[in-house]
N, C-alpha and C positions, 0 to 999 in steps of 0.2 A: 576733459581728459577721458579717454575710452577705458571702460572696465575690462580688466583681464580676467578670463575664466581659466582656471587650472583644472584640467581633466585627468582622471586616472582610469585606465582600463585594465582590469585583471581578468585573465582567462584561465579556465580549468578544463581539463579533458586529457586526451591522449597526447603524449609527447610529440608524435608526428603531426597531429592537427595543430597543436600550439606552435610548432616550428613553422608550419605552412602559414598560419595566421600572422606570425611575426614577419615573415618574408613579404606577405601580401600588403600589410599596412605600411611597411617601410619602402616598398618598391614604388618609385615615382611613376612608373608606367601603369600600375594597377588602378583600376577604376576608383577605388576608395582609399587610396594612399592617404595617410594622415597629412602629408604635406599639401594635399589638394584642398583640404577643408580647414586648414589653419591659415590665418591671414599672412603669416610670415613663414617662409619655408623652413627656417631653422628652429621653429617652435616645438619640434619633437625633442623635448628636453632630455628624456632618458628612456631607456628600456632596460629593465632588470630581468634577465633571462631566468634567474633562480626563482623569482616570485611571479614570473610571467606577467609583469606589470609594465605598462606604457604610460608615461606622463607627457602631456603636451598642453599647449596654451592656445586659446583663441581670444578674439575680442568680442565683448558685449554679450554673446549668447553661447551656451554649450551646443555643440554640433550633434544634437540628438538624432536628427534624421539620418545623418551619415553613419552614426554608430548603429542605428537600427538596420540600415542596409548592410553594414558589415556583419551584424549578427545573423541576418538572413543568409549571407554567403557561407556562414560557418555554423549550421544548425546542430552539429555534433559537439560544439563547445558551449560551456556555460560562460557567459560574458557579463561581468559586473562593471558597470560604468558609473562613476561618481564625478561630480563637479562642484566647484566652489568659486565664487567670485573673490576678487582681491579685496572687496569691501566686506569686512569680517561679518559673518552671520547672515549675509544676504545672497540670494540666488544660489542656493545649495540644493543638491538632490542626488538621487541615485536611481538607476534602472538595472534590474537583473533580468537578463535574457537566459531562461532556463533551457536545458536540453529537451525537456518535454513540451517546448513551445510556449510555456507560461511566460508572461512578462510582468514583473513586479515593479511598479513605479512609486517613488517616494519623493515628492517635492516638499522640502522642509520649510516649516514655519520660520520666518525671519527671527533672528536672535534667539533661537531655541538651543537647548543643549545639543540636540542632534546636529544642528547646523554648525555649531562651534566644533564638534568632534569631526565633522566632515571637512571643515576648513583645515583643521590640523592634519587630517589624513591626506588631503590634496596638496596643501602648501608645505607640509613637513616641518612646521616650526610653531611652537606654542609660546613663543616669547611675548605674545600679545595677551596672554591669559594668565589668570591666577585661580586658585581653587579657594572657594569660600569655606566657612565652617561646616556647611552641609555637604561638602564635596562636589559642589557644582562649579563649572567653569564660568568665570566672569571676565569680561574684557578689561584689561588694565588701561589706565590713563597713560598716554605717552609722557615720558619724562625725559628732560634734557634733549639730547641729540638722537634719540631713538630712530624715528622716521621709518621704521620697518615697513609699515603699511603703505607708505608713499613710494618707497624704493622698489617694491616688488614689481 
């Protein structure tokens, strides 16, 4: 079974540039439309105009090269890209493309607290976690008919 990667892109900058960015990545004719680098055309699962957040899915690997090229097309925007595998705590990371051309890359250690938090941010559900006595997230054991991690 192929691994599904959930990606989140959050943009910050002027409203006009954010609007242009949104039109660009949703336009099927544009060079780096999200639909061109997702394996299934309808994988652009959501766009939140208030938060300037795009969520989409790809198989196996995050589309880092495509996101980098999009960031170069919009140098006046700060673009935060995060991804998380459907396998909890694995293949998680973030890249921040700053307006001043700095790029901050963070590939997270497997099963780390940071990876768990990124998983929750990308997948939007923390039913697979509980908090221990020290306040750390730990993965729950599946009980009964849960199967959340299989049905994503």
